[in-house]
C-alpha positions as CSV (number, residue, x, y, z in Angstrom):
1,M,0.0,0.0,0.0
2,D,2.9,2.4,0.7
3,L,4.2,1.9,-2.8
4,L,0.8,3.0,-4.2
5,K,0.8,6.0,-1.9
6,H,4.3,7.0,-3.1
7,L,3.3,6.4,-6.7
8,N,0.2,8.7,-6.2
9,I,2.4,11.5,-4.9
10,G,4.8,11.0,-7.8
11,I,1.8,11.3,-10.2
12,R,0.7,14.5,-8.4
13,F,4.2,15.9,-9.0
14,L,4.0,15.0,-12.7
15,L,0.6,16.6,-13.0
16,E,1.9,19.8,-11.6
17,I,4.7,19.8,-14.2
18,I,2.1,19.1,-16.9
19,V,0.1,22.1,-15.7
20,L,3.0,24.4,-16.2
21,L,3.8,22.9,-19.6
22,A,0.2,23.3,-20.7
23,F,0.3,27.0,-19.8
24,V,3.6,27.4,-21.7
25,N,2.3,25.6,-24.8
26,W,-1.0,27.6,-24.7
27,G,0.8,30.9,-24.3
28,F,3.0,30.3,-27.2
29,T,0.1,29.2,-29.4
30,I,-2.2,32.2,-28.8
31,G,0.4,34.9,-29.1
32,K,0.7,36.6,-32.5
33,S,4.0,38.3,-32.0
34,L,7.1,37.0,-30.4
35,I,6.7,39.5,-27.5
36,M,3.1,38.3,-26.8
37,K,4.2,34.7,-27.0
38,L,6.9,35.3,-24.5
39,L,4.7,37.4,-22.2
40,V,1.9,34.9,-22.1
41,G,3.9,31.7,-22.6
42,L,6.3,32.5,-19.8
43,G,4.5,35.1,-17.8
44,F,1.3,33.1,-17.1
45,P,3.2,29.9,-15.8
46,L,5.3,32.2,-13.6
47,F,2.2,33.8,-12.2
48,I,0.7,30.3,-11.4
49,I,4.0,29.3,-9.8
50,F,3.8,32.5,-7.6
51,I,0.2,31.9,-6.6
52,W,0.9,28.3,-5.8
53,G,4.1,29.2,-3.9
54,M,2.2,31.8,-1.8
55,F,-1.0,29.9,-1.1
56,G,-0.8,26.2,-2.1
57,S,2.5,24.7,-1.5
58,P,3.4,22.9,1.8
59,A,5.9,25.7,2.6
60,A,3.6,28.5,1.6
61,P,3.7,31.6,3.9
62,H,-0.1,32.0,3.6
63,Q,-1.1,28.4,3.2
64,L,-4.8,27.8,2.4
65,S,-6.7,24.9,3.8
66,G,-10.1,23.3,3.5
67,I,-12.5,24.6,0.9
68,Y,-10.1,27.5,-0.1
69,R,-7.3,25.1,-1.0
70,L,-9.7,23.0,-2.9
71,I,-10.9,26.0,-4.9
72,L,-7.3,26.9,-5.7
73,E,-6.5,23.4,-6.9
74,V,-9.7,23.1,-8.9
75,S,-9.1,26.5,-10.5
76,I,-5.5,25.7,-11.5
77,Y,-6.3,22.2,-12.9
78,A,-9.4,23.6,-14.7
79,L,-7.3,26.3,-16.3
80,A,-4.7,23.7,-17.4
81,F,-7.5,21.5,-18.8
82,M,-8.8,24.5,-20.8
83,A,-5.2,25.4,-21.9
84,I,-4.7,21.9,-23.2
85,Y,-8.1,21.7,-24.8
86,F,-7.9,25.1,-26.6
87,S,-4.4,24.3,-27.8
88,G,-6.0,21.7,-30.0
89,H,-5.5,18.6,-27.9
90,S,-9.0,17.7,-26.8
91,R,-8.4,14.0,-26.2
92,L,-5.2,14.8,-24.2
93,A,-7.2,17.4,-22.2
94,W,-9.8,14.8,-21.2
95,L,-7.2,12.2,-20.3
96,F,-5.5,14.8,-18.2
97,L,-8.7,15.6,-16.4
98,C,-9.4,11.9,-15.7
99,V,-6.0,11.4,-14.2
100,V,-6.4,14.6,-12.1
101,L,-9.7,13.3,-10.7
102,I,-8.4,9.9,-9.9
103,N,-5.2,11.3,-8.4
104,T,-7.1,13.8,-6.3
105,S,-9.5,11.2,-5.1
106,F,-6.7,9.0,-3.8
107,M,-5.0,12.1,-2.3
108,H,-8.1,12.7,-0.2
109,V,-8.8,9.1,0.7
110,W,-5.2,8.5,1.8
111,K,-5.0,12.0,3.4
112,Q,-1.8,12.9,1.4
């Protein structure tokens, strides 16, 4: 059982990396000019990193808990889903969402 719990945490880490890559990809696909691609493709992921670092991470100075943390997580994963979907990868977006839901369910069941 411990192996499954560790695997679930590893999957959560990979999902967080995928979130950032989804925002980078989305930002570089919507921008028309190089400046806009850089601003959105790098700026938005950095903004998400800042928000997560301030409110969501285990070492956050203003760590959210309960419903507020859930709202933050749902918002970030929903935005990532939309970024993948609107980048032209609808099947990948749905697969991502399914993995997020399964992973989050196990995170709550195992109190991770």
